C-alpha positions in Angstrom: -7.4 18.0 -4.6 -8.7 15.5 -7.0 -11.1 12.4 -5.5 -11.0 8.7 -6.4 -13.2 8.7 -9.4 -11.2 11.2 -11.2 -8.2 9.1 -10.2 -9.6 6.0 -11.5 -7.9 6.3 -15.0 -4.4 5.5 -13.0 -5.6 2.5 -11.3 -6.4 0.3 -14.4 -4.8 -3.1 -15.9 -1.1 -2.2 -16.9 -2.1 -2.6 -20.5 -4.7 -0.3 -20.4 -2.9 2.7 -18.8 0.8 1.7 -20.7 -0.1 0.2 -24.1 2.2 -2.9 -25.0 4.0 -4.7 -22.3 7.0 -4.7 -24.5 10.2 -2.1 -24.0 9.4 1.6 -24.0 11.3 4.2 -26.0 13.6 4.5 -23.4 14.9 1.1 -23.0 14.7 0.7 -27.3 17.4 3.4 -27.4 19.6 1.4 -25.6 18.5 -2.8 -26.2 21.6 -3.5 -28.2 24.0 -1.3 -25.7 22.9 -3.2 -23.0 21.0 -6.4 -24.0 22.2 -8.6 -21.2 20.6 -5.9 -18.7 17.4 -5.2 -20.6 17.0 -9.1 -20.6 17.2 -9.6 -16.5 14.8 -6.6 -16.3 12.5 -7.4 -18.8 12.4 -11.1 -16.7 11.7 -8.7 -13.5 8.7 -6.7 -14.9 7.6 -10.1 -16.3 7.7 -11.4 -12.4 5.5 -8.6 -11.2 3.1 -8.6 -14.0 3.0 -12.5 -13.4 2.5 -11.8 -9.6 -0.2 -9.3 -10.0 -2.5 -11.7 -12.5 -2.5 -13.8 -9.6 -3.2 -11.4 -7.4 -5.8 -9.8 -9.5 -7.5 -13.0 -10.2 -7.7 -14.0 -6.3 -9.3 -11.1 -5.0 -12.8 -9.6 -5.5 -11.6 -6.1 -4.8 -10.5 -3.8 -7.3 -8.0 -1.1 -5.9 -8.6 2.9 -7.1 -5.4 4.8 -6.1 -5.8 7.9 -5.0 -3.8 11.0 -4.3 -1.9 9.8 -1.1 -1.1 6.4 -3.3 1.4 8.8 -5.4 3.6 10.5 -2.4 6.3 8.4 -3.1 6.5 8.8 -6.4 9.4 11.5 -7.2 9.8 13.0 -10.6 12.2 14.5 -12.4 11.4 16.4 -15.6 14.0 17.1 -17.6 15.3 13.5 -17.7 11.4 12.5 -17.5 12.3 9.8 -14.6 10.0 8.8 -12.1 11.4 6.9 -9.0 9.1 5.6 -6.4 11.0 5.7 -3.1 11.4 2.9 -0.4 12.5 3.5 2.8 16.0 0.9 4.0 16.3 0.8 0.4 19.2 3.2 -0.4 16.1 5.6 -0.9 18.4 8.4 0.9 21.2 8.0 -1.6 18.3 7.7 -4.5 17.1 11.1 -3.1 20.2 12.9 -3.2 20.6 11.9 -6.9 17.3 13.1 -8.0 18.4 16.1 -6.5 21.5 16.6 -8.5 19.3 15.8 -11.3 16.4 18.0 -10.7 18.6 20.7 -8.9 19.6 23.0 -12.2 23.5 22.3 -11.3 23.0 23.8 -7.7 24.2 20.2 -7.1 27.0 18.3 -8.8 27.7 15.5 -6.3 25.3 13.5 -4.0 27.4 12.8 -1.1 27.8 16.5 -0.6 24.0 16.7 0.4 23.6 16.2 3.9 21.2 13.2 4.4 18.5 15.5 6.4 18.2 17.3 3.3 17.6 14.5 1.3 14.6 13.6 3.4 12.8 17.6 3.8 10.0 17.3 1.2 10.1 20.3 -0.4 13.6 19.6 -1.9 11.7 17.3 -4.6 8.8 16.8 -6.7 6.3 14.5 -6.4 3.6 12.8 -8.4 0.7 13.7 -6.3 1.7 17.2 -6.6 0.1 17.3 -10.4 -3.3 17.5 -11.9 -4.8 14.3 -13.4 -4.0 14.9 -16.7 -0.4 15.8 -15.9 -0.1 12.8 -13.7 -1.1 10.4 -16.6 1.0 11.6 -19.1 4.2 11.2 -16.7 2.7 7.8 -16.1 2.6 7.0 -19.6 5.8 8.8 -21.0 8.5 8.7 -18.2 10.5 5.9 -17.3 9.5 4.7 -14.5 11.9 2.7 -11.7 11.8 1.3 -8.1 14.1 -0.2 -5.9 13.3 -3.3 -3.6 15.0 -5.6 -1.2 15.0 -8.9 0.7 11.4 -7.9 3.0 12.7 -9.7 6.2 16.5 -8.2 5.3 14.4 -5.0 5.1 11.9 -5.2 8.4 15.1 -6.0 10.6 17.1 -3.4 9.1 14.0 -1.1 9.7 13.9 -2.1 13.5 17.5 -2.2 14.2 17.6 1.8 12.8 14.0 3.0 14.2 14.4 1.0 17.5 18.3 0.2 18.8 19.3 3.9 18.1 19.5 6.5 20.9 19.0 9.2 17.9 15.7 8.0 16.9 13.7 9.3 20.4 10.9 10.6 17.8 10.5 7.1 16.8 10.5 5.8 20.2 7.9 8.5 21.7 5.4 7.5 19.0 5.7 4.0 18.1 7.7 2.3 20.8 5.6 3.6 23.9 2.8 2.1 22.0 4.4 -1.2 21.4 5.4 -1.6 25.1 2.0 -0.5 26.5 0.3 -3.0 24.5 2.8 -6.1 24.8 5.2 -5.9 27.6 3.6 -7.8 30.8 5.1 -5.4 34.0 6.5 -2.8 32.0 8.7 0.0 34.2 7.8 3.4 34.2 10.3 4.5 31.9 9.8 1.6 29.3 6.1 3.4 29.2 7.4 6.9 29.0 10.3 6.5 26.4 9.7 3.4 24.5 13.5 2.8 23.7 14.1 -0.5 24.4 11.9 -2.0 22.2 12.3 -5.6 21.4 11.8 -7.7 18.1 9.7 -9.9 19.4 7.1 -6.8 20.5 8.0 -5.3 17.3 6.6 -8.3 15.2 3.6 -9.1 17.7 2.7 -5.0 17.1 3.1 -5.5 13.0 0.6 -8.9 13.4 -1.5 -7.4 15.2 -5.4 -6.7 13.8 -5.8 -3.6 15.9 -2.5 -2.5 14.0 -4.3 -2.8 10.6 -7.3 -1.1 11.9 -4.9 2.0 13.2 -4.6 2.7 9.6 -1.6 1.9 7.2 1.6 1.2 8.4 4.9 3.4 8.4 6.6 3.7 5.2 9.9 2.3 7.0 8.3 -1.5 7.4 5.1 -0.7 5.1 5.2 -3.3 2.2 6.9 -2.4 -1.0 3.6 -3.7 -2.9 1.6 -1.0 -0.8 3.9 2.0 -1.4 4.6 1.8 -5.3 1.2 0.0 -6.1 3.2 -2.3 -9.0 -0.6 -3.6 -9.9 -1.3 -0.2 -11.0 1.4 1.7 -12.0 3.8 0.1 -14.8 7.8 0.3 -13.6 9.8 -0.3 -16.5 12.6 -1.0 -14.3 12.8 -3.1 -10.9 16.2 -2.5 -9.4 17.3 -4.8 -5.9 19.4 -3.9 -3.3 21.3 -6.9 -3.4 23.0 -5.6 -6.8 22.3 -1.7 -6.1 25.4 0.3 -8.0 24.9 -2.2 -11.6 21.0 -1.4 -11.2 21.4 2.4 -10.2 24.3 3.0 -12.9 22.1 1.1 -15.3 19.1 3.4 -14.7 21.5 6.8 -14.9 22.8 5.0 -18.1 19.5 4.9 -19.2 18.2 8.3 -18.4 21.1 9.6 -20.4 23.5 10.8 -17.5 25.8 7.7 -17.1 29.1 9.8 -18.0 28.3 12.7 -15.6 26.6 10.8 -12.9 27.7 7.6 -10.9 25.3 6.3 -8.0 27.3 6.7 -4.3 29.3 3.7 -3.3 27.4 2.2 -0.6 28.8 1.4 2.5 28.5 -2.7 2.7 29.5 -2.5 6.4 26.6 -1.8 7.7 24.2 -3.8 6.0 21.8 -6.2 7.2 23.0 -9.4 6.2 20.8 -12.6 6.0 22.4 -14.4 8.6 21.9 -11.3 11.0 18.0 -11.5 10.3 18.1 -15.0 11.0 19.0 -14.4 14.5 16.2 -11.6 14.9 13.7 -14.1 13.5 15.2 -16.8 16.0 13.5 -14.5 18.8 10.4 -15.0 17.9 7.7 -17.7 17.5 6.6 -20.0 15.1 3.4 -18.5 14.6 4.8 -15.1 14.4 7.2 -16.2 11.3 3.7 -17.5 9.5 2.1 -14.0 10.4 5.2 -12.0 9.1 5.2 -14.3 5.6 2.1 -13.6 5.2 2.2 -9.5 6.1 5.1 -9.6 3.3 4.4 -12.5 0.9 3.2 -10.9 -2.2 6.6 -8.6 -2.0 8.7 -12.7 -2.1 6.7 -13.6 -4.8 6.6 -10.1 -7.3 10.2 -9.1 -6.6 11.0 -13.4 -6.8 12.8 -13.6 -3.4 12.9 -17.0 -1.8 11.3 -18.1 0.8 14.3 -18.0 3.4 15.5 -21.1 4.7 15.6 -20.1 8.8 11.7 -19.4 8.5 9.4 -21.6 10.5 5.6 -22.3 8.5 4.1 -24.9 10.7 
């Protein structure tokens, strides 16, 4: 295992790691063919870089990456890809696609792979499994991408999935029981035991409670993209968006040279958490919680160019 000092090479300014901020060799090959998409993604990279500069100027702390910081970065050596997965941003389908790309012909159709198999760590390779030299080589030369989503839609989607569905009993026991115990007055014995009926108001209170921060990093399903993928230390060539998922995903696959043989799975829009649905959940929490949640996810809003929601009450 390597220590913080050894990983320091990953944590410098973007230009120290990657040289020029211009298009890398992968993008250069396709610049003429996909010029409008290339310009779009250049704009998204510029937005991230600008936010990182502002964050660096306002923070006295110098963040140093550790091996644990790299556990969300999936590596495909054959096609020279690195994908940082973000839960609740189509990561199951992206992991399926990465299994097709890295499976040496074992899989041909992403949707033939059961969703639970996509989340078995041993079915993919992650950047934290490499040596320091190997990590740096891949960060410099591979095409790196991530997908993001409007932060509060992602948050409500995580809440709905993990706290309102009966089959997620492991989340109910692990997080629900703690949330009920801390934030519900006169909780029933059943609620304390099962944690199966956490209200969004209680979940919000849990997220903004300083005690939660002291307990350690947030669970990956509601942790910020900023903390999961470290975009101020790792220069992503492509920032895809959930709102334009299929176009952005298939653009990545074309850049990787597999666009003719592999398409990103069509997404079921019917299950999507919408802006109006998110607004409805936020109407059940206080103005103070609105402000506290916005502060928690503010960097994701700024970095990935999402507007402050109209329903947000910031007193």
